[in-house]
C-alpha positions in Angstrom: -3.9 -29.4 5.8 -4.0 -26.1 3.9 -7.7 -25.9 4.4 -7.3 -26.6 8.1 -4.7 -23.9 8.5 -6.9 -21.4 6.5 -10.0 -22.2 8.6 -8.2 -21.3 11.9 -7.8 -17.8 13.1 -4.1 -18.3 13.5 -3.9 -19.3 9.8 -5.8 -16.3 8.7 -3.6 -14.0 10.7 -0.6 -15.6 9.2 -1.9 -15.1 5.7 -2.6 -11.4 6.6 0.9 -11.0 8.0 2.7 -12.6 5.0 0.6 -10.9 2.4 1.0 -7.6 4.2 4.8 -8.0 4.2 4.8 -8.7 0.4 2.8 -5.5 -0.2 5.2 -3.6 2.1 8.2 -4.7 0.1 6.5 -3.6 -3.0 5.6 -0.2 -1.5 9.2 0.5 -0.5 10.4 -0.3 -4.1 7.5 1.7 -5.6 8.3 4.7 -3.4 11.9 4.7 -4.4 10.9 4.5 -8.0 8.5 7.4 -7.6 11.2 9.6 -6.2 13.0 9.4 -9.6 10.6 12.0 -10.8 12.7 14.6 -9.1 15.5 13.8 -11.5 13.5 15.0 -14.5 11.2 13.5 -17.2 14.0 11.6 -19.0 15.1 9.7 -15.9 11.5 9.0 -14.8 10.2 7.9 -18.2 13.3 5.7 -18.7 12.6 4.0 -15.4 9.0 3.4 -16.4 10.2 1.8 -19.6 12.7 -0.3 -17.8 10.0 -1.8 -15.7 8.5 -3.3 -18.8 11.8 -4.8 -20.0 13.1 -6.3 -16.7 14.5 -9.8 -17.3 14.9 -9.5 -21.1 15.9 -11.4 -23.1 15.1 -14.3 -20.8 11.7 -12.9 -20.1 9.5 -11.5 -22.8 8.4 -7.8 -22.8 6.3 -7.1 -19.7 6.4 -10.7 -18.5 8.2 -9.7 -15.3 5.9 -6.8 -14.7 2.8 -9.0 -15.1 4.3 -11.6 -12.8 4.7 -8.9 -10.1 1.1 -7.7 -10.7 -0.2 -11.3 -10.3 1.7 -11.7 -7.0 0.4 -8.4 -5.8 -3.2 -9.2 -6.7 -3.0 -12.5 -4.9 -1.5 -10.7 -1.9 -4.2 -8.0 -1.9 -7.1 -10.5 -2.2 -5.6 -12.8 0.5 -5.1 -9.9 2.8 -8.5 -8.4 2.3 -10.4 -11.7 2.6 -8.6 -12.8 5.7 -9.1 -9.4 7.3 -12.8 -9.5 6.5 -13.3 -13.0 7.8 -11.3 -12.3 11.0 -13.4 -9.2 11.5 -16.7 -11.2 11.1 -15.4 -13.9 13.4 -14.5 -11.3 16.0 -18.0 -9.7 15.8 -19.7 -13.1 16.1 -17.7 -13.8 19.2 -19.0 -10.7 21.0 -22.6 -10.2 19.8 -23.3 -7.7 22.6 -21.6 -4.3 22.9 -18.8 -3.7 25.3 -19.7 -2.5 28.8 -17.0 0.1 28.6 -17.7 2.7 25.9 -14.2 4.2 26.0 -11.9 2.8 23.3 -8.9 1.0 24.7 -7.0 0.7 21.4 -4.8 3.1 19.5 -6.1 5.4 16.8 -4.3 3.3 14.2 -5.9 0.1 15.4 -9.4 1.6 15.4 -9.0 2.9 11.9 -7.4 -0.2 10.3 -10.7 -1.4 8.8 -11.6 2.0 7.3 -8.0 2.6 6.3 -8.1 -0.7 4.3 -11.3 0.4 2.6 -9.8 3.8 1.7 -6.7 2.2 0.3 -8.7 -0.3 -1.7 -10.7 2.5 -3.3 -7.6 4.5 -3.9 -5.9 1.7 -5.7 -8.8 1.4 -8.1 -8.7 5.2 -8.8 -4.9 5.2 -9.0 -4.9 2.4 -11.7 -7.7 4.1 -13.7 -5.8 7.4 -13.5 -2.2 6.5 -14.2 -2.3 3.0 -15.7 -5.3 2.8 -18.0 -5.8 6.6 -18.3 -9.6 6.1 -18.0 -10.0 8.6 -15.1 -7.0 10.7 -16.0 -7.5 14.5 -16.1 -6.7 16.0 -19.5 -5.1 13.9 -22.2 -3.5 10.6 -21.0 -0.1 10.2 -22.8 0.9 6.5 -23.3 4.6 6.0 -22.5 5.0 9.4 -20.8 4.4 8.8 -17.1 6.2 11.9 -16.0 3.7 14.1 -17.8 0.8 12.1 -16.6 1.9 12.4 -13.0 2.2 16.2 -13.4 -1.3 16.3 -14.9 -2.8 14.4 -12.0 -1.2 16.5 -9.3 -1.9 19.7 -11.1 -5.6 19.2 -9.9 -6.7 19.9 -6.4 -8.7 16.7 -6.2 -5.8 14.6 -7.4 -3.7 15.9 -4.6 -6.4 15.6 -2.0 -7.2 11.9 -2.9 -3.5 10.9 -3.0 -2.5 12.6 0.3 -5.5 11.3 2.2 -4.7 7.8 0.9 -1.0 8.1 1.9 -1.9 9.2 5.4 -4.2 6.2 5.7 -1.3 4.1 4.3 1.0 5.4 7.0 -1.4 4.4 9.8 -2.0 1.0 8.2 1.7 0.2 7.9 2.4 1.5 11.4 0.0 -0.9 13.0 0.2 -3.7 10.5 4.0 -4.1 10.6 4.0 -4.5 14.4 1.0 -6.8 14.3 2.6 -9.0 11.6 5.7 -9.3 13.8 3.6 -10.6 16.6 1.7 -13.0 14.4 4.9 -14.5 12.9 6.5 -14.9 16.4 9.2 -12.2 15.9 7.8 -10.0 18.7 8.6 -10.4 22.3 8.6 -8.2 25.4 12.3 -7.4 24.8 11.8 -6.5 21.1 8.5 -4.7 21.3 10.0 -1.2 21.6 12.4 -1.8 18.7 9.6 -3.2 16.5 7.3 -0.3 17.3 10.2 2.1 16.4 10.8 0.3 13.1 7.1 0.5 12.4 7.0 4.2 13.1 10.0 4.9 10.9 8.7 2.8 8.0 5.3 4.5 8.2 6.9 8.0 8.3 9.3 7.3 5.5 6.7 5.8 3.2 4.2 8.5 3.9 6.7 11.3 3.4 8.2 9.6 0.3 4.9 9.2 -1.5 3.5 12.6 -0.5 6.7 14.3 -1.7 5.6 13.7 -5.3 2.3 15.7 -5.2 4.0 18.3 -3.0 6.8 18.6 -5.6 4.3 19.2 -8.4 2.3 21.7 -6.2 5.4 23.7 -5.4 6.7 23.7 -8.9 9.8 21.6 -8.1 8.4 19.0 -10.5 6.8 20.6 -13.6 
């Protein structure tokens, strides 16, 4: 039954919707955690340490964090694979180009594919920069995330990569949230306006919340 559901376009869209909502919940929590940087290094570094001890003593050190990581990896892979397969299925269904050359979809819709690729590449860079320290500018300091964040956003390319990725994220969330609502049967003619408003607000808040950190470093508010 699971294979039958997965093989159908409706099944793949459902997987995309559910996995997208899981990632959206994580993004909201991650953004709120990031904003703790404005309360100083002590608060931010303590928060980062707390993430590794959540659930103790029932959970061993970092077990909860790794559980979250596994769920996120599964969600990302499921989202990406279903998106790719739906895209290929859509192309196969229309082998010839459209007669009308003018795009009839919104800017966010047309950039969902490239936005997803940009975000995928950004996640790799972000992990290498602030998690493993492999691509971190200067000396990566284990256990001192505040200082590492300041180091990254003290470089022009760190700011450029991050801000571009967050703008892509905003567009992705704006279209993806509304699309997920339609797939899961929440949308209707009466609710469409409200759902689009919620999608716009979510996209704006997430983009502004994430971009606030590099802007804070650039302006000296965070130093």
